[in-house]
C-alpha positions in Angstrom: -0.1 0.2 0.0 1.2 3.3 -0.9 2.1 6.0 1.4 -0.6 8.3 -0.1 -3.7 5.8 0.6 -2.2 5.5 4.1 -2.3 9.4 4.6 -6.1 9.1 2.9 -6.7 6.6 5.5 -5.3 8.4 8.5 -7.6 11.8 7.3 -10.9 9.3 7.2 -10.2 7.8 9.8 -9.6 11.4 12.3 -12.5 12.5 10.9 -14.9 9.8 11.9 -13.1 10.3 15.3 -13.7 14.6 15.1 -17.5 13.7 14.2 -17.8 12.1 17.9 -15.9 14.8 19.8 -16.0 18.5 20.1 -15.3 21.1 17.8 -12.3 22.1 18.7 -10.7 18.7 18.5 -12.5 18.3 15.0 -10.6 21.7 13.7 -7.2 19.9 15.6 -7.6 16.6 13.9 -8.4 18.0 10.4 -5.2 20.4 11.0 -3.3 17.2 11.7 -4.6 15.6 9.0 -4.5 18.0 6.4 -0.6 18.5 7.6 -0.2 14.7 7.2 -1.7 14.4 3.8 0.9 17.4 2.5 3.7 15.9 4.2 2.7 12.8 2.3 2.1 14.6 -1.0 5.1 16.4 -0.4 7.6 13.0 0.5 5.3 11.4 -2.6 6.9 14.0 -4.9 10.4 13.8 -3.7 10.0 10.2 -3.8 9.0 10.6 -7.6 11.9 13.0 -7.8 14.4 10.8 -6.6 13.2 7.8 -8.6 13.1 9.8 -11.6 16.6 11.1 -10.7 17.6 7.6 -10.1 16.1 6.5 -13.7 18.1 9.1 -14.9 21.6 8.4 -13.8 20.8 4.7 -14.2 20.4 5.5 -17.7 23.2 7.8 -18.2 25.2 5.1 -16.2 23.7 2.1 -18.8 25.6 4.7 -21.7 28.0 5.0 -19.7 28.4 1.6 -19.6 27.9 0.9 -22.8 30.4 3.7 -24.3 33.1 2.1 -21.8 32.5 -1.1 -23.3 32.6 0.3 -26.8 35.7 1.7 -25.9 37.3 -1.2 -24.6 36.4 -3.2 -27.4 38.1 -0.4 -29.6 40.9 -0.6 -27.8 41.1 -4.5 -27.9 40.8 -4.0 -31.4 43.7 -1.2 -31.7 45.8 -3.6 -29.1 45.4 -6.4 -31.8 46.5 -4.4 -34.4 50.0 -3.1 -32.5 50.4 -6.6 -31.1 50.0 -7.7 -35.1 52.1 -5.0 -36.4 54.5 -5.2 -33.2 54.9 -8.8 -34.2 56.0 -8.5 -37.8 58.5 -5.4 -37.1 59.9 -8.2 -35.0 59.8 -10.1 -37.4 61.5 -7.9 -39.9 64.0 -7.4 -37.3 65.1 -10.7 -37.3 64.9 -10.9 -40.7 67.3 -7.5 -40.6 69.7 -9.5 -38.1 69.8 -12.5 -40.4 71.1 -10.2 -43.2 73.9 -8.4 -42.1 75.1 -11.4 -39.8 74.7 -12.8 -43.2 76.1 -10.3 -45.2 79.0 -9.5 -42.5 80.0 -13.4 -43.6 80.2 -12.7 -46.6 82.4 -9.8 -46.6 84.9 -11.6 -43.9 85.2 -14.3 -47.0 85.8 -11.7 -49.3 87.9 -10.3 -47.4 89.8 -13.4 -46.5 89.7 -14.3 -50.1 91.6 -10.9 -51.4 93.9 -11.0 -49.1 95.0 -14.2 -50.3 95.0 -12.9 -53.8 97.2 -10.2 -52.6 99.4 -12.6 -50.5 100.0 -14.5 -54.0 100.0 -11.4 -55.9 102.9 -10.4 -53.7 104.4 -13.5 -54.1 104.5 -14.0 -57.8 105.5 -10.4 -57.5 108.9 -11.6 -55.7 109.5 -14.6 -57.8 108.9 -12.8 -61.3 111.6 -9.8 -59.9 114.0 -12.4 -58.4 113.8 -14.1 -62.2 114.2 -10.6 -64.3 117.2 -10.1 -61.7 118.3 -13.5 -62.9 117.8 -12.3 -66.5 119.3 -9.1 -66.3 122.4 -10.8 -64.9 122.8 -13.9 -67.1 122.1 -10.7 -69.7 124.7 -8.8 -68.2 127.1 -12.2 -68.2 125.9 -12.8 -71.8 126.8 -9.5 -73.0 130.3 -9.8 -71.3 130.9 -12.8 -72.6 129.8 -11.7 -76.1 131.9 -8.8 -76.0 134.9 -10.9 -74.7 134.5 -12.7 -77.6 134.4 -10.0 -80.2 137.4 -8.6 -78.8 139.5 -12.3 -78.8 138.0 -12.7 -82.3 139.6 -9.6 -83.1 142.9 -10.5 -81.7 142.8 -14.0 -83.2 141.9 -12.2 -86.8 144.9 -9.7 -86.3 147.3 -12.8 -85.0 146.0 -14.7 -88.4 147.0 -11.6 -90.6 150.3 -11.1 -88.6 151.0 -15.1 -89.5 149.9 -14.7 -92.9 152.6 -11.4 -93.2 155.4 -13.3 -92.1 154.6 -16.7 -93.6 154.6 -14.4 -97.2 157.4 -12.1 -96.1 159.8 -15.0 -95.3 162.7 -14.8 -97.8 164.8 -17.0 -99.4 167.3 -17.2 -96.9 164.8 -18.2 -93.9 163.5 -20.4 -96.7 167.1 -21.9 -97.3 168.2 -21.8 -93.4 164.7 -23.7 -92.5 166.3 -26.9 -94.7 169.8 -26.2 -93.5 171.1 -29.7 -91.5 173.9 -28.4 -90.0 172.9 -25.2 -88.1 169.3 -25.2 -87.8 169.2 -22.2 -86.0 166.2 -20.5 -87.9 164.4 -23.6 -87.8 164.4 -23.3 -84.1 163.6 -19.2 -84.4 160.4 -20.1 -86.5 160.0 -22.8 -84.2 159.9 -20.4 -81.0 157.9 -18.3 -82.4 155.3 -20.9 -83.7 155.5 -22.2 -79.8 154.3 -17.8 -79.2 151.9 -17.5 -81.8 150.0 -21.0 -80.8 150.0 -19.7 -76.5 148.8 -16.6 -77.9 146.0 -18.2 -79.5 145.2 -20.8 -76.6 144.5 -17.7 -74.7 142.4 -15.7 -77.1 140.5 -19.1 -77.7 136.2 -18.6 -76.5 136.0 -21.4 -73.7 
């Protein structure tokens, strides 16, 4: 039963009681009943206002809750998207690290190969320099030997010319003395000259 109905019953009860009492008591009772009725109405109005306020607050709370749920759902979607993006970035970073390591390894291998090639080139260059030096020395010795041989050939040619001139310029007396069985001095002299020439020829012979 509502408070207004209770108040009306109280007023009716008081009215019934006032019919049996004195007029002064009736008026007092009526005033009390009217006051109680006004109080009940005011309380009812207050309760209605509180109810409307509570309903409005409840509606706002439901709206806030719905907005919060929507915000949470949106944030969850964004968080999932961020997680997916983060996973992709991590995968890219890992791929970049592996590529960098592979590039560094290849660079190290290339550097090692270049160092080996450089060492081989240096060794080959040194060998060529030594070979060139050897060839230069051989050429110098060959050139010197050729010059010596040419000089000896010239000397041999000069000796040959001298022998021809001596043989061609031999006198009749020298020829007769060569055949002299007693003295034989001219033969000895010619033999001495021939031995000297043979020694000179042997000295000038190219070995």
